[in-house]
C-alpha positions as a Markdown table, in Angstrom:
| # | Residue | x | y | z |
|---|---|---|---|---|
| 1 | Met | 91.4 | 110.8 | 70.4 |
| 2 | Ala | 88.9 | 111.4 | 73.2 |
| 3 | Thr | 85.8 | 109.2 | 73.3 |
| 4 | Pro | 82.3 | 110.7 | 73.1 |
| 5 | Ser | 81.0 | 111.8 | 76.4 |
| 6 | Pro | 77.6 | 112.7 | 77.9 |
| 7 | Gly | 79.2 | 116.0 | 78.9 |
| 8 | Tyr | 78.9 | 116.9 | 75.2 |
| 9 | Ser | 75.5 | 115.4 | 74.4 |
| 10 | Ile | 73.4 | 117.1 | 71.7 |
| 11 | Thr | 69.9 | 116.6 | 70.4 |
| 12 | Val | 69.4 | 117.4 | 66.7 |
| 13 | Arg | 65.8 | 118.0 | 65.7 |
| 14 | Val | 65.6 | 117.1 | 62.0 |
| 15 | Glu | 62.9 | 116.7 | 59.4 |
| 16 | Val | 63.4 | 113.9 | 56.9 |
| 17 | Pro | 61.3 | 112.2 | 54.2 |
| 18 | Ala | 59.1 | 109.4 | 55.6 |
| 19 | Ala | 61.0 | 106.7 | 53.7 |
| 20 | Ala | 61.6 | 103.2 | 54.9 |
| 21 | Asn | 65.3 | 103.9 | 55.5 |
| 22 | Ala | 64.8 | 107.3 | 57.2 |
| 23 | Thr | 66.0 | 106.3 | 60.7 |
| 24 | Ala | 68.7 | 104.1 | 59.3 |
| 25 | Ala | 70.2 | 107.1 | 57.4 |
| 26 | Leu | 70.2 | 109.1 | 60.6 |
| 27 | Thr | 71.9 | 106.3 | 62.5 |
| 28 | Thr | 74.5 | 106.0 | 59.8 |
| 29 | Ala | 75.2 | 109.7 | 59.7 |
| 30 | Val | 76.0 | 109.8 | 63.4 |
| 31 | Ala | 78.1 | 106.6 | 63.3 |
| 32 | Ser | 80.1 | 107.8 | 60.3 |
| 33 | Thr | 81.3 | 110.8 | 62.2 |
| 34 | Gly | 82.2 | 108.9 | 65.4 |
| 35 | Gly | 79.2 | 110.0 | 67.5 |
| 36 | Ala | 77.6 | 107.7 | 70.0 |
| 37 | Leu | 73.8 | 107.5 | 69.3 |
| 38 | Thr | 71.8 | 107.4 | 72.6 |
| 39 | Ala | 68.2 | 108.0 | 71.5 |
| 40 | Leu | 66.2 | 108.3 | 68.3 |
| 41 | Asp | 62.7 | 109.7 | 69.0 |
| 42 | Val | 60.0 | 110.5 | 66.4 |
| 43 | Ala | 58.6 | 113.9 | 67.6 |
| 44 | Glu | 56.1 | 114.3 | 64.7 |
| 45 | Ser | 54.9 | 112.0 | 61.9 |
| 46 | Arg | 53.1 | 112.8 | 58.7 |
| 47 | Thr | 52.4 | 110.8 | 55.6 |
| 48 | Asp | 55.4 | 112.2 | 53.8 |
| 49 | Arg | 57.7 | 113.6 | 56.5 |
| 50 | Leu | 59.1 | 112.7 | 59.9 |
| 51 | Val | 60.4 | 115.0 | 62.6 |
| 52 | Val | 63.0 | 113.1 | 64.6 |
| 53 | Asp | 65.0 | 114.1 | 67.7 |
| 54 | Val | 68.5 | 112.5 | 67.3 |
| 55 | Thr | 70.4 | 112.5 | 70.6 |
| 56 | Cys | 74.0 | 111.5 | 70.7 |
| 57 | Asp | 77.2 | 111.9 | 72.7 |
| 58 | Thr | 80.1 | 113.8 | 71.1 |
| 59 | Arg | 83.7 | 114.4 | 71.8 |
| 60 | Asp | 83.5 | 118.2 | 71.9 |
| 61 | Glu | 81.7 | 121.1 | 70.5 |
| 62 | Ala | 83.5 | 120.9 | 67.1 |
| 63 | His | 82.5 | 117.2 | 66.9 |
| 64 | Gly | 78.9 | 118.2 | 67.5 |
| 65 | His | 79.0 | 120.6 | 64.6 |
| 66 | Leu | 80.5 | 117.8 | 62.4 |
| 67 | Ile | 77.6 | 115.4 | 63.3 |
| 68 | Thr | 75.0 | 118.1 | 62.7 |
| 69 | Asp | 76.5 | 118.7 | 59.2 |
| 70 | Ala | 76.4 | 115.0 | 58.4 |
| 71 | Ile | 72.7 | 114.8 | 59.4 |
| 72 | Ala | 72.0 | 117.9 | 57.3 |
| 73 | Ala | 73.7 | 116.3 | 54.3 |
| 74 | Ile | 71.1 | 113.5 | 54.2 |
| 75 | Pro | 69.0 | 114.0 | 51.0 |
| 76 | Gly | 65.8 | 115.8 | 51.9 |
| 77 | Ala | 66.8 | 116.4 | 55.5 |
| 78 | Val | 66.2 | 119.8 | 57.2 |
| 79 | Val | 67.8 | 120.5 | 60.6 |
| 80 | His | 65.4 | 122.7 | 62.7 |
| 81 | Lys | 67.5 | 123.1 | 65.8 |
| 82 | Val | 70.3 | 121.7 | 67.9 |
| 83 | Ser | 70.1 | 121.5 | 71.7 |
| 84 | Asp | 73.1 | 121.0 | 74.0 |
| 85 | Gln | 71.9 | 118.7 | 76.8 |
| 86 | Thr | 74.5 | 120.0 | 79.2 |
| 87 | Phe | 73.5 | 123.6 | 78.7 |
| 88 | Leu | 69.8 | 122.7 | 79.0 |
| 89 | Leu | 70.5 | 121.0 | 82.4 |
| 90 | His | 72.1 | 124.2 | 83.7 |
| 91 | Leu | 69.3 | 126.6 | 82.7 |
| 92 | Gly | 68.2 | 128.5 | 85.8 |
| 93 | Gly | 70.8 | 126.7 | 87.9 |
| 94 | Lys | 70.9 | 123.3 | 89.5 |
| 95 | Ile | 69.8 | 123.9 | 93.0 |
| 96 | Glu | 66.9 | 125.8 | 94.8 |
| 97 | Val | 65.7 | 126.5 | 98.3 |
| 98 | Asn | 62.5 | 124.9 | 99.6 |
| 99 | Pro | 60.8 | 125.5 | 103.0 |
| 100 | Lys | 60.8 | 122.6 | 105.3 |
| 101 | Val | 57.7 | 123.7 | 107.2 |
| 102 | Pro | 54.1 | 124.4 | 106.0 |
| 103 | Leu | 53.1 | 128.0 | 105.4 |
| 104 | Lys | 49.4 | 127.6 | 104.6 |
| 105 | His | 47.6 | 129.8 | 107.0 |
| 106 | Arg | 48.1 | 132.6 | 109.6 |
| 107 | Asp | 49.0 | 130.2 | 112.4 |
| 108 | Asp | 51.9 | 128.8 | 110.3 |
| 109 | Leu | 53.0 | 132.3 | 109.6 |
| 110 | Ser | 52.8 | 133.3 | 113.2 |
| 111 | Arg | 55.1 | 130.5 | 114.3 |
| 112 | Ala | 57.6 | 130.5 | 111.4 |
| 113 | Tyr | 57.8 | 134.3 | 111.2 |
| 114 | Thr | 56.4 | 137.1 | 113.2 |
| 115 | Pro | 55.6 | 137.2 | 116.1 |
| 116 | Gly | 56.7 | 133.7 | 117.1 |
| 117 | Val | 60.1 | 133.8 | 115.6 |
| 118 | Ala | 61.1 | 136.5 | 118.1 |
| 119 | Arg | 61.0 | 133.8 | 120.8 |
| 120 | Ile | 63.6 | 131.7 | 118.9 |
| 121 | Cys | 65.8 | 134.8 | 118.4 |
| 122 | Arg | 65.8 | 135.6 | 122.1 |
| 123 | Ala | 66.6 | 132.0 | 123.0 |
| 124 | Ile | 69.6 | 132.0 | 120.7 |
| 125 | Ala | 70.7 | 135.4 | 122.0 |
| 126 | Glu | 70.7 | 133.9 | 125.5 |
| 127 | His | 72.3 | 130.6 | 124.4 |
| 128 | Pro | 74.2 | 130.9 | 121.2 |
| 129 | Glu | 75.0 | 127.2 | 121.1 |
| 130 | Asp | 71.3 | 126.6 | 120.4 |
| 131 | Ala | 71.7 | 128.0 | 116.9 |
| 132 | Arg | 72.9 | 124.5 | 115.8 |
| 133 | Arg | 69.6 | 123.1 | 117.1 |
| 134 | Leu | 67.2 | 125.8 | 116.0 |
| 135 | Thr | 68.5 | 127.0 | 112.6 |
| 136 | Ile | 69.8 | 125.8 | 109.3 |
| 137 | Lys | 73.3 | 126.0 | 110.9 |
| 138 | Arg | 72.7 | 122.4 | 112.0 |
| 139 | Asn | 72.9 | 121.0 | 108.4 |
| 140 | Thr | 74.4 | 123.7 | 106.2 |
| 141 | Val | 77.8 | 124.1 | 104.5 |
| 142 | Ala | 79.2 | 127.0 | 102.6 |
| 143 | Val | 81.0 | 126.0 | 99.4 |
| 144 | Val | 83.5 | 128.9 | 99.1 |
| 145 | Thr | 85.6 | 129.7 | 96.1 |
| 146 | Asp | 87.3 | 132.7 | 94.5 |
| 147 | Gly | 87.4 | 130.9 | 91.1 |
| 148 | Ser | 91.2 | 131.0 | 90.9 |
| 149 | Ala | 91.9 | 127.3 | 90.3 |
| 150 | Val | 88.9 | 125.6 | 88.9 |
| 151 | Leu | 89.7 | 122.1 | 87.9 |
| 152 | Gly | 90.8 | 121.9 | 84.3 |
| 153 | Leu | 89.9 | 125.5 | 83.6 |
| 154 | Gly | 92.3 | 127.6 | 85.8 |
| 155 | Asn | 91.7 | 131.1 | 87.0 |
| 156 | Ile | 88.2 | 131.8 | 85.5 |
| 157 | Gly | 86.9 | 133.9 | 88.4 |
| 158 | Pro | 83.9 | 133.6 | 90.7 |
| 159 | Leu | 81.1 | 134.0 | 88.2 |
| 160 | Ala | 82.3 | 131.4 | 85.8 |
| 161 | Ala | 83.1 | 129.1 | 88.8 |
| 162 | Leu | 79.5 | 129.2 | 90.0 |
| 163 | Pro | 78.2 | 126.2 | 87.9 |
| 164 | Val | 80.9 | 124.0 | 89.5 |
| 165 | Met | 79.9 | 125.2 | 93.0 |
| 166 | Glu | 76.2 | 124.6 | 92.3 |
| 167 | Gly | 77.1 | 121.1 | 91.2 |
| 168 | Lys | 79.0 | 120.5 | 94.4 |
| 169 | Ala | 76.1 | 121.7 | 96.4 |
| 170 | Ala | 73.8 | 119.3 | 94.5 |
| 171 | Leu | 76.2 | 116.4 | 95.3 |
| 172 | Phe | 76.3 | 117.3 | 99.0 |
| 173 | Lys | 72.5 | 117.0 | 99.1 |
| 174 | Gln | 72.1 | 113.9 | 96.9 |
| 175 | Phe | 74.8 | 111.8 | 98.6 |
| 176 | Gly | 75.0 | 113.2 | 102.2 |
| 177 | Gly | 71.7 | 114.9 | 102.9 |
| 178 | Val | 73.7 | 118.1 | 103.6 |
| 179 | Asp | 72.3 | 121.5 | 102.6 |
| 180 | Ala | 75.2 | 123.4 | 100.9 |
| 181 | Trp | 75.2 | 126.7 | 99.2 |
| 182 | Pro | 77.7 | 128.3 | 96.7 |
| 183 | Val | 79.6 | 131.3 | 98.0 |
| 184 | Cys | 81.6 | 132.7 | 95.1 |
| 185 | Leu | 83.8 | 135.7 | 96.2 |
| 186 | Asp | 84.8 | 138.5 | 93.9 |
| 187 | Thr | 88.2 | 138.8 | 95.4 |
| 188 | Gln | 91.4 | 136.8 | 95.3 |
| 189 | Asp | 93.0 | 138.6 | 98.2 |
| 190 | Pro | 93.6 | 136.2 | 101.1 |
| 191 | Asp | 92.9 | 138.8 | 103.8 |
| 192 | Ala | 89.5 | 139.7 | 102.1 |
| 193 | Ile | 88.6 | 136.0 | 101.7 |
| 194 | Val | 89.3 | 135.2 | 105.3 |
| 195 | Ala | 87.5 | 138.3 | 106.6 |
| 196 | Thr | 84.4 | 137.5 | 104.4 |
| 197 | Val | 84.2 | 133.9 | 105.4 |
| 198 | Arg | 84.6 | 134.8 | 109.0 |
| 199 | Ala | 81.8 | 137.3 | 108.7 |
| 200 | Ile | 79.3 | 134.9 | 107.1 |
| 201 | Ala | 80.3 | 131.9 | 109.3 |
| 202 | Pro | 77.4 | 132.2 | 111.8 |
| 203 | Val | 75.0 | 130.8 | 109.2 |
| 204 | Tyr | 77.0 | 127.6 | 108.5 |
| 205 | Gly | 77.9 | 124.4 | 110.3 |
| 206 | Gly | 81.0 | 124.0 | 108.1 |
| 207 | Ile | 83.1 | 125.6 | 105.4 |
| 208 | Asn | 84.2 | 123.7 | 102.2 |
| 209 | Leu | 86.9 | 125.6 | 100.5 |
| 210 | Glu | 87.0 | 124.8 | 96.7 |
| 211 | Asp | 89.2 | 125.7 | 93.7 |
| 212 | Ile | 91.4 | 128.3 | 95.4 |
| 213 | Ser | 94.9 | 128.3 | 94.0 |
| 214 | Ala | 98.1 | 127.3 | 95.9 |
| 215 | Pro | 99.9 | 128.5 | 97.9 |
| 216 | Arg | 97.1 | 130.9 | 98.9 |
| 217 | Cys | 94.8 | 128.1 | 99.8 |
| 218 | Phe | 97.1 | 126.8 | 102.5 |
| 219 | Glu | 97.2 | 130.2 | 104.3 |
| 220 | Ile | 93.4 | 130.8 | 103.9 |
| 221 | Glu | 92.6 | 127.4 | 105.3 |
| 222 | Ala | 95.0 | 127.6 | 108.2 |
| 223 | Arg | 93.8 | 131.1 | 109.2 |
| 224 | Leu | 90.1 | 130.1 | 109.0 |
| 225 | Arg | 90.7 | 127.0 | 111.1 |
| 226 | Glu | 92.3 | 129.2 | 113.7 |
| 227 | Leu | 89.5 | 131.8 | 113.7 |
| 228 | Leu | 86.3 | 129.7 | 113.4 |
| 229 | Asp | 84.6 | 127.3 | 115.7 |
| 230 | Ile | 83.3 | 125.2 | 112.8 |
| 231 | Pro | 85.2 | 122.7 | 110.6 |
| 232 | Val | 87.1 | 124.1 | 107.6 |
| 233 | Phe | 87.8 | 121.6 | 104.9 |
| 234 | His | 89.7 | 122.3 | 101.6 |
| 235 | Asp | 88.3 | 119.5 | 99.4 |
| 236 | Asp | 91.0 | 119.9 | 96.7 |
| 237 | Gln | 93.6 | 119.0 | 99.3 |
| 238 | His | 92.0 | 116.8 | 101.9 |
| 239 | Gly | 89.2 | 115.2 | 99.9 |
| 240 | Thr | 91.6 | 114.2 | 97.1 |
| 241 | Ala | 94.1 | 112.9 | 99.7 |
| 242 | Ile | 91.4 | 110.8 | 101.4 |
| 243 | Val | 90.1 | 109.2 | 98.2 |
| 244 | Val | 93.6 | 108.5 | 96.9 |
| 245 | Leu | 94.6 | 106.8 | 100.1 |
| 246 | Ala | 91.4 | 104.7 | 99.9 |
| 247 | Ala | 92.2 | 103.6 | 96.4 |
| 248 | Leu | 95.8 | 103.0 | 97.2 |
| 249 | Lys | 94.9 | 100.7 | 100.1 |
| 250 | Asn | 92.9 | 98.5 | 97.8 |
| 251 | Ala | 95.4 | 98.7 | 94.9 |
| 252 | Leu | 98.2 | 97.5 | 97.2 |
| 253 | Arg | 96.0 | 94.6 | 98.3 |
| 254 | Val | 95.6 | 93.6 | 94.6 |
| 255 | Val | 99.3 | 93.6 | 93.9 |
| 256 | His | 100.3 | 92.2 | 97.4 |
| 257 | Lys | 102.5 | 95.1 | 98.3 |
| 258 | Ser | 102.8 | 97.2 | 101.5 |
| 259 | Ile | 102.8 | 101.0 | 101.7 |
| 260 | Asp | 106.0 | 101.0 | 103.7 |
| 261 | Asp | 107.9 | 99.1 | 101.1 |
| 262 | Val | 106.8 | 100.8 | 97.8 |
| 263 | Arg | 108.4 | 103.7 | 96.0 |
| 264 | Ile | 105.9 | 106.4 | 95.2 |
| 265 | Val | 106.3 | 109.2 | 92.7 |
| 266 | Val | 103.8 | 112.1 | 93.0 |
| 267 | Ser | 103.4 | 114.4 | 90.0 |
| 268 | Gly | 102.1 | 117.8 | 91.2 |
| 269 | Val | 103.1 | 119.7 | 94.3 |
| 270 | Gly | 100.1 | 122.0 | 94.6 |
| 271 | Ala | 97.3 | 121.7 | 97.1 |
| 272 | Ala | 96.3 | 118.1 | 96.2 |
| 273 | Gly | 99.9 | 116.8 | 95.9 |
| 274 | His | 100.9 | 118.3 | 99.2 |
| 275 | Ala | 97.9 | 116.8 | 101.1 |
| 276 | Ile | 98.3 | 113.4 | 99.5 |
| 277 | Ile | 102.0 | 113.3 | 100.6 |
| 278 | Arg | 101.1 | 114.3 | 104.1 |
| 279 | Leu | 98.4 | 111.7 | 104.5 |
| 280 | Leu | 100.5 | 108.9 | 102.9 |
| 281 | Leu | 103.4 | 109.7 | 105.3 |
| 282 | Thr | 101.0 | 109.3 | 108.3 |
| 283 | Gln | 100.2 | 105.8 | 106.9 |
| 284 | Gly | 103.9 | 104.6 | 106.9 |
| 285 | Ala | 105.0 | 105.6 | 103.3 |
| 286 | Arg | 108.7 | 105.9 | 103.5 |
| 287 | Asp | 109.9 | 106.4 | 99.9 |
| 288 | Ile | 108.2 | 109.3 | 98.1 |
| 289 | Val | 109.6 | 111.5 | 95.4 |
| 290 | Ala | 107.5 | 114.5 | 94.3 |
| 291 | Cys | 107.8 | 116.3 | 91.0 |
| 292 | Gly | 106.9 | 119.8 | 89.9 |
| 293 | Arg | 107.2 | 121.4 | 86.5 |
| 294 | Ala | 111.0 | 121.5 | 86.9 |
| 295 | Gly | 111.3 | 117.9 | 88.0 |
| 296 | Ala | 112.0 | 116.2 | 91.3 |
| 297 | Val | 111.6 | 118.3 | 94.4 |
| 298 | His | 114.6 | 118.1 | 96.8 |
| 299 | Asn | 116.5 | 120.1 | 99.3 |
| 300 | Gly | 118.9 | 121.3 | 96.7 |
| 301 | Asn | 116.2 | 123.5 | 95.1 |
| 302 | Glu | 116.6 | 127.2 | 95.7 |
| 303 | Gly | 113.9 | 129.7 | 96.7 |
| 304 | Met | 111.0 | 127.3 | 97.5 |
| 305 | Glu | 107.9 | 128.6 | 99.1 |
| 306 | Pro | 107.2 | 127.1 | 102.6 |
| 307 | Phe | 104.8 | 124.3 | 101.5 |
| 308 | Arg | 107.1 | 123.1 | 98.7 |
| 309 | Gln | 110.0 | 123.3 | 101.2 |
| 310 | Trp | 108.0 | 121.1 | 103.6 |
| 311 | Ile | 107.7 | 118.5 | 100.8 |
| 312 | Ala | 111.4 | 118.7 | 100.2 |
| 313 | Asp | 112.1 | 118.2 | 103.9 |
| 314 | His | 109.9 | 115.1 | 104.2 |
| 315 | Thr | 110.4 | 113.3 | 100.9 |
| 316 | Asn | 113.1 | 112.3 | 98.5 |
| 317 | Ala | 115.6 | 111.2 | 101.2 |
| 318 | Gly | 118.0 | 110.2 | 98.4 |
| 319 | His | 118.0 | 113.8 | 97.0 |
| 320 | Glu | 117.1 | 112.5 | 93.5 |
| 321 | Ser | 117.0 | 115.1 | 90.7 |
| 322 | Gly | 115.8 | 114.8 | 87.2 |
| 323 | Ser | 112.6 | 114.9 | 85.2 |
| 324 | Leu | 109.4 | 113.1 | 86.0 |
| 325 | Lys | 110.2 | 110.4 | 83.4 |
| 326 | Glu | 113.6 | 109.9 | 84.9 |
| 327 | Val | 112.5 | 109.5 | 88.6 |
| 328 | Leu | 109.6 | 107.3 | 87.5 |
| 329 | Val | 112.0 | 104.4 | 86.6 |
| 330 | Gly | 111.6 | 101.6 | 89.1 |
| 331 | Ala | 108.7 | 103.2 | 91.0 |
| 332 | Asp | 105.9 | 101.0 | 92.3 |
| 333 | Val | 103.3 | 103.7 | 92.4 |
| 334 | Phe | 102.6 | 106.8 | 90.3 |
| 335 | Ile | 100.1 | 109.4 | 91.6 |
| 336 | Gly | 99.4 | 112.3 | 89.2 |
| 337 | Val | 97.6 | 115.4 | 90.2 |
| 338 | Ser | 99.1 | 117.7 | 87.7 |
| 339 | Ala | 98.7 | 118.2 | 84.0 |
| 340 | Pro | 97.7 | 116.2 | 80.9 |
| 341 | Asp | 99.8 | 114.0 | 78.7 |
| 342 | Leu | 103.1 | 114.0 | 80.7 |
| 343 | Leu | 103.8 | 110.3 | 80.3 |
| 344 | Thr | 103.5 | 107.6 | 77.7 |
| 345 | Gly | 102.9 | 103.9 | 78.0 |
| 346 | Asp | 106.6 | 103.4 | 77.4 |
| 347 | Asp | 107.3 | 105.5 | 80.5 |
| 348 | Val | 105.0 | 103.3 | 82.6 |
| 349 | Ala | 106.9 | 100.3 | 81.3 |
| 350 | Thr | 110.0 | 101.5 | 83.1 |
| 351 | Met | 108.2 | 101.2 | 86.5 |
| 352 | Ala | 108.6 | 98.2 | 88.8 |
| 353 | Pro | 106.6 | 95.0 | 88.1 |
| 354 | Asp | 102.9 | 95.1 | 89.2 |
| 355 | Ala | 103.0 | 98.9 | 89.1 |
| 356 | Ile | 100.1 | 101.1 | 90.2 |
| 357 | Val | 99.2 | 104.2 | 88.2 |
| 358 | Phe | 96.8 | 106.9 | 89.4 |
| 359 | Ala | 96.6 | 109.5 | 86.6 |
| 360 | Leu | 94.1 | 112.0 | 88.0 |
| 361 | Ala | 94.4 | 115.1 | 85.9 |
| 362 | Asn | 91.0 | 116.0 | 84.5 |
| 363 | Pro | 89.6 | 115.9 | 81.9 |
| 364 | Val | 92.8 | 114.6 | 80.2 |
| 365 | Pro | 95.0 | 112.4 | 82.5 |
| 366 | Glu | 98.8 | 112.4 | 82.8 |
| 367 | Val | 99.0 | 109.2 | 80.7 |
| 368 | Asp | 96.4 | 107.6 | 78.5 |
| 369 | Pro | 94.8 | 104.9 | 80.7 |
| 370 | Ile | 94.7 | 102.3 | 77.9 |
| 371 | Ala | 98.4 | 102.8 | 77.2 |
| 372 | Ala | 99.2 | 102.6 | 80.9 |
| 373 | Ser | 97.2 | 99.4 | 81.4 |
| 374 | Glu | 99.4 | 97.6 | 78.9 |
| 375 | His | 102.2 | 97.8 | 81.5 |
| 376 | Ala | 100.7 | 98.6 | 84.9 |
| 377 | Ala | 98.8 | 96.1 | 87.1 |
| 378 | Val | 96.3 | 98.7 | 88.3 |
| 379 | Val | 95.3 | 101.9 | 86.6 |
| 380 | Ala | 92.9 | 104.6 | 87.9 |
| 381 | Thr | 91.8 | 108.0 | 86.6 |
| 382 | Gly | 89.5 | 110.8 | 87.6 |
| 383 | Arg | 87.2 | 110.1 | 84.6 |
| 384 | Ser | 83.8 | 108.4 | 84.7 |
| 385 | Asp | 84.3 | 106.6 | 81.4 |
| 386 | Ala | 87.2 | 104.4 | 82.6 |
| 387 | Pro | 87.5 | 101.8 | 85.4 |
| 388 | Asn | 88.5 | 102.9 | 88.9 |
| 389 | Gln | 87.2 | 106.5 | 89.0 |
| 390 | Ile | 88.9 | 108.3 | 91.9 |
| 391 | Asn | 86.4 | 111.1 | 92.6 |
| 392 | Asn | 86.0 | 113.3 | 95.6 |
| 393 | Val | 82.3 | 112.8 | 95.6 |
| 394 | Leu | 83.1 | 109.6 | 97.5 |
| 395 | Val | 84.5 | 111.7 | 100.3 |
| 396 | Phe | 83.0 | 115.1 | 101.0 |
| 397 | Pro | 79.2 | 114.3 | 101.4 |
| 398 | Gly | 79.8 | 111.6 | 104.0 |
| 399 | Phe | 82.7 | 113.4 | 105.6 |
| 400 | Phe | 80.7 | 116.6 | 106.2 |
| 401 | Arg | 77.7 | 114.5 | 107.3 |
| 402 | Gly | 79.9 | 113.0 | 110.0 |
| 403 | Leu | 81.3 | 116.4 | 111.0 |
| 404 | Leu | 77.9 | 118.0 | 111.3 |
| 405 | Asp | 76.4 | 115.0 | 113.2 |
| 406 | Ala | 79.3 | 115.0 | 115.6 |
| 407 | His | 79.3 | 118.8 | 116.1 |
| 408 | Val | 83.0 | 118.8 | 115.2 |
| 409 | Ser | 85.0 | 122.0 | 115.1 |
| 410 | Asp | 88.4 | 120.6 | 114.2 |
| 411 | Ile | 89.4 | 118.1 | 111.5 |
| 412 | Thr | 92.2 | 115.6 | 112.3 |
| 413 | Asp | 94.4 | 113.2 | 110.4 |
| 414 | Ala | 92.6 | 110.4 | 112.3 |
| 415 | Met | 89.3 | 111.4 | 110.8 |
| 416 | Met | 90.7 | 111.5 | 107.3 |
| 417 | Val | 92.3 | 108.1 | 107.6 |
| 418 | Ala | 89.1 | 106.7 | 109.0 |
| 419 | Ala | 87.2 | 108.1 | 106.1 |
| 420 | Ala | 89.7 | 106.6 | 103.6 |
| 421 | Thr | 89.4 | 103.2 | 105.4 |
| 422 | Ala | 85.6 | 103.3 | 105.2 |
| 423 | Ile | 85.7 | 104.0 | 101.5 |
| 424 | Ala | 88.3 | 101.3 | 100.8 |
| 425 | Asp | 86.3 | 98.7 | 102.9 |
| 426 | Ser | 83.1 | 99.5 | 100.9 |
| 427 | Val | 84.7 | 97.3 | 98.3 |
| 428 | Gln | 84.1 | 93.8 | 99.6 |
| 429 | Pro | 86.9 | 91.2 | 99.4 |
| 430 | Glu | 85.1 | 89.2 | 96.9 |
| 431 | Glu | 84.6 | 92.3 | 94.7 |
| 432 | Leu | 88.2 | 93.5 | 94.8 |
| 433 | Asn | 90.2 | 93.2 | 91.6 |
| 434 | Ala | 92.5 | 95.4 | 89.4 |
| 435 | Ser | 89.5 | 97.0 | 87.7 |
| 436 | Phe | 87.5 | 97.6 | 90.9 |
| 437 | Ile | 89.6 | 99.1 | 93.7 |
| 438 | Ile | 87.2 | 101.9 | 94.6 |
| 439 | Pro | 83.4 | 101.9 | 95.0 |
| 440 | Ser | 81.1 | 103.5 | 92.5 |
| 441 | Val | 80.3 | 107.2 | 93.2 |
| 442 | Phe | 76.6 | 106.0 | 93.1 |
| 443 | Asp | 77.2 | 103.4 | 95.9 |
| 444 | Ala | 74.6 | 104.5 | 98.5 |
| 445 | Thr | 76.5 | 102.7 | 101.3 |
| 446 | Val | 79.6 | 104.9 | 101.0 |
| 447 | Ala | 78.5 | 108.2 | 102.5 |
| 448 | Pro | 76.9 | 106.7 | 105.5 |
| 449 | Ala | 80.0 | 104.5 | 106.1 |
| 450 | Val | 82.2 | 107.6 | 105.9 |
| 451 | Ala | 79.9 | 109.6 | 108.2 |
| 452 | Ala | 79.9 | 106.8 | 110.8 |
| 453 | Ala | 83.7 | 106.5 | 110.7 |
| 454 | Val | 84.1 | 110.2 | 111.2 |
| 455 | Cys | 81.6 | 110.2 | 114.1 |
| 456 | Arg | 83.5 | 107.3 | 115.8 |
| 457 | Val | 86.8 | 109.1 | 115.7 |
| 458 | Ala | 85.2 | 112.3 | 116.9 |
| 459 | Gly | 83.5 | 110.5 | 119.8 |
| 460 | Ser | 86.8 | 108.9 | 120.9 |
| 461 | Ala | 88.8 | 112.1 | 120.7 |
């Protein structure tokens, strides 16, 4: 059963008799239904009645209703309203635009807008490269999606994907000082997406592709990289690959194994799985078996699209076939970027001694992390409520900060490896252990370290 999460936090405003046990009854009601009480605030007090705001984390919406019913069942209690804290946070959106310059009098207006702005326009017309210096292009990234592969939700379209892209933009600003803006496109045609992004590119210093389904995402990224003179980064591919490599570097240090000696099983052959495999191969991984829905990918499979064929050509040298559970036997490392509940603790028990398990499907991982930890030496997930959260927020703010600062137009494997190394090295040797292989997403040193690493590689290229 899932544990209560702040993502499903509710506040119940309830009126109860002003008895000595009033707050105790509320606490008991929440606890009896498995909620996690986080706050109990008296909003109003009278001689005979109390109005109390009861805030608690729940497992899901149905669990919230169950808790509310339990509170309402307290003798004399009257529930006035229930607020969902997550929905409240999103009211009106999560980001806004603020001017960086004062606009208080006519002189300000004359310089920021007409007539003074015409001088800046003419300067850029004569020297287009000055746009990076004189406009928002210097520090702005477009977060582009078509809503076709939103994490954990699937093809929900551009409008429903907008809250995710807003959140991404907020993270860019918070952790990297990068101004990002959601660009949610009402088309899933690759030609239309490429044409649209190409048309809006003059405003931006970089393009972050997000939640676009495979294999279309590969074509879109490749074509945009060819057409544009600014970096194009598909975070679902390359961001995931970078943070996985960072975590794997430290996990291998914990278990005293080398990447060129371990057997790695990857579950998921979409955008993330493909990019992870490519990056691991550049780092000397020699024994990788990838699994899709039909089991192990190998050169005996018929009718594979080009990117899956590339995986078959570069992995599984022994041409193993069989299900994920079958090929997992004896593996040193499991990396899951696929679907929930594919494995059990018993399956993890068949892996090699001191096994490493990265179960990154979200919100429900490929294997329960508690069950996996009974048999594996190191376990990581994509969740914030378990140790070793492998999260792309460790990558993209600092990565784009470095790209923008270095005025980079192309992204290389060397930049991605440098970013992964910077993230891994943010965990100090005296901090490293099986439950701490990756820094916290709130570690303020990570983004600057990643940015500096990217700049160093760009400067040496």
